[in-house]
N, C-alpha and C positions, 0 to 999 in steps of 0.2 A: 982346636982342630976337629974334635968330635962334632961340635956344633956346626962347623963349616961343612963337614961332610953331610950332615943331616939336611942342611939347606940345599946343597947341590942335589941330593936325592929327591927332595921335594920339588925342586925346579924341573928336574928331568921327568918326574911323574906327571907334573902339570902339562908339560909339552907333549908327552905321550897321550895324555887325555885329550888334548886339543886335536892332535893328529888323528886319533881314533874317531873323534866326533866328526872331523872333516871328511874322513874316509867313509864314514857311515852316511853322512849327508850326500856326498858325491855319489855313492852307490845307490841311494834312494832316488836321487835325481836322474841318474842313468836308467834305472829301472822304469821310472815313469816315462822317460823318453822312448824306451823300447816298447812299452805298452802303447804309447801314442803313435808310434810308427806302424804298429800292427793295425790300429784303428784307421790310420791314414790310408794304408793299402786296401782296406775294406771300403774306402770312400766314405767313412764315417768321420767327416772333417770336423764337425762340431765337437764330438767326443774326444777326438785327437787333440784339438786345440786346448781342451780342458786339462788333459794330461800334461801337455807341454807347459801350460801355465803353472801347474803344480810343481813341475820339475824346476822351473825358474824361481819359484818361491824357495825351494830347497837350496838351489844354487844359482844365483843371478848371473854368475860368470860363465854358465854353461852355454857356449856359443851354438852348439848343435841344437839345443832346445830352443834358443832364440830364433835361429834360422828356420827350423821346422815349424815353429809357431807362426812365423810370417807366411809360410807356404799354406798352412791350414786356413788362415784368414783369407788368403787369395782364392782358395778353392770355394770358400763361402761367398765369394764376390764382394768381400769387404776390402775393396781395392785401396782405399785411403789408409785404412788401419794397417793393412799388409805392407804398404809402402813405408809407413813410419817405422814399423818393426825392422824391415830390411835396411833402411837407412841407418838405424841404430846398430844393426848387425855388421854392416859394412865398416863402421868406425872401429869396432872392437876386434874384428878378424885380423889375425897377424900376417897372413900371406896374401899375395896378389890373386892367387887362384880363388880363394874364398871371397875376396872383395869383388872379383869378376862375377862370381855366381850371384852375389847379393845385388850387384848392379843389373845383371841380366833379369832378375826377378822384378826389380824396380821398373825396368823397361817394359816388362810384360804387363804390369799393373797400369802403366800409362797407355799401352796399346789397347787394353780392354776398355778404357774410357775414351778411346779415339783421340788421345792427346799426342798427336804424332810428333810434334816438335820436341816435347819432353822425352818421348820414347827414343827418338834419334840420339839425343844427348846421352841417355843412359846406356844405349848399346855401344856408342862410341867409347864411353868410359870402360865398358866391359872389355872391349877389344884392346884398350890401352893396357889393361892388366893381364889379358889373356888373348893375344893376337890369333891364336889357333882355334878359337871358339867358333865352330862352323854355324851353330844355331844362331849365335849373336850376329854373324855376318848376314845370314838369311833374313832375320828379323829386321836388321838395320836397313837392308835393301827395300824390304816391304814397307817399312815405316817412312822411308824417304819418298817412295812412290806415292803413298797415300797423302803425305804432306804436300807434295807438288799438286796432286789432284785437288786437295782441299783448298790450296791457295788459288788455283785456277778457277775453281767454283766461286770463290769469294770475289775474284776479279770480274767474272762473268755477271755475278749478281749486282755488283756495283755498277757495271756498264749498263745492265738492263735497267737499273733504277734511274740512271742518268737519262737513258732514252725515254723511259716512261715519263720522267719529269719534263723532258723537252716536249714530248707529245702533249702532255697536259697543259703546259704553258701555251703551246701553239693553238690548242683547242680553245683555251680561254680568249686568246686574241681573236680567233675566228668568230667566237660567240659575240664578242664586243662589236666586231665589224657588222655582224648580222643585225644586232640591236640598233646600230646607227642607221643601217639601211632601212629597217622597219620604221624608225622614227622619221626618216626623211620621206618615205612613201606616205606616211600618215599626214605629214605636213603638206605634201603635194595634193593629197586628196581633199584637204580642207581649203585649198586656194581656189578662188573663182576662175571660171573658164572664159569670161567675157571682159571686155574693156571697162564696162560700167561697174565692175567690182561686185557683181551679184553672183551668188551661188547658183549653178545651173538648176539645182533642185528647187531653189526658191523662185526662179524665174519661170518654172514650168506652170505655176498657177496663175501668173499675171498675163493679161492680154497683150498681144503684140501691138507695138506702136503703129498708128495709121499713117500711111505715106501721103504726100501732098496730092497726088493724082487721085488716090482713093477718096480723099476728103472732098475734092472738087466734084467727083462723080456723085458722091452721096449728097452734096449740097444741091446739085442740079436736079437730082431725083426728087429731093424734098420740094424744090421750087416748082417742079412740074406737077407734083401731087397737090401742092397748095393752089396752083393755078386752076387745076381741074376742079378742085373743091369750090373755088370761088365762082367758076363758071356755072357749076351745078347749082350753087345757091342763087345766083342771079336768075337762072331759068325758073327755079322753083318758087322763090319768094319775091322776086322783083326788087330786091333792095340793093343799094349801092355799097360796095365795099372797096376799101383801098387796095391799090396794087401791092403786091408783096414787096417788102423792103429789099432793096438791092444790097446783097451781102458783098 
């Protein structure tokens, strides 16, 4: 019986020691969170994040420290890291209001990166957990407007690309037509202009063909000249010469 009592006393003492240690750790964690909150209010977000991290090392289950750590990362524009912390926070928070707050911050991180579609999903999830969140309603409306605008811009860009492609294809067709016209004109320039198949430039340097009438006139003129010459010789030398040959 005595031994049994001693064992019970030892067990109780061990449990008290654990509770005391947990209480001390919890207190230290809360103190670090309080210090981090003061730094956060002073917009010293980097220093605040360090205190929140230390608090989480002391007590990883401290959801306040986890939530505030995500906010401090967001304020440093570390949107991806902030979102990961908030996603982890949303999973461990026990009530809908806390989950709604985490989803709201997740939506804000998407908004900061202009990821409108993801932001819309996050704000809708926020309102499922807390339908009375006015800020979430406002941000949801804004994100939906920006999403529609972004989608319309993408459609306009695609349409413009199609029109530019169409114009480019038409220009290529027109260029090919012009090339064919140029080739045709070159071929026509190289063709002869007369029935004999001679190039006009080549025929310019050749004498024109003599007509039959011109040939007869020239022949008669030659005969007359020769007759005059014969008559002149007869008078001067007195020798006989034959009559010119009849052509």
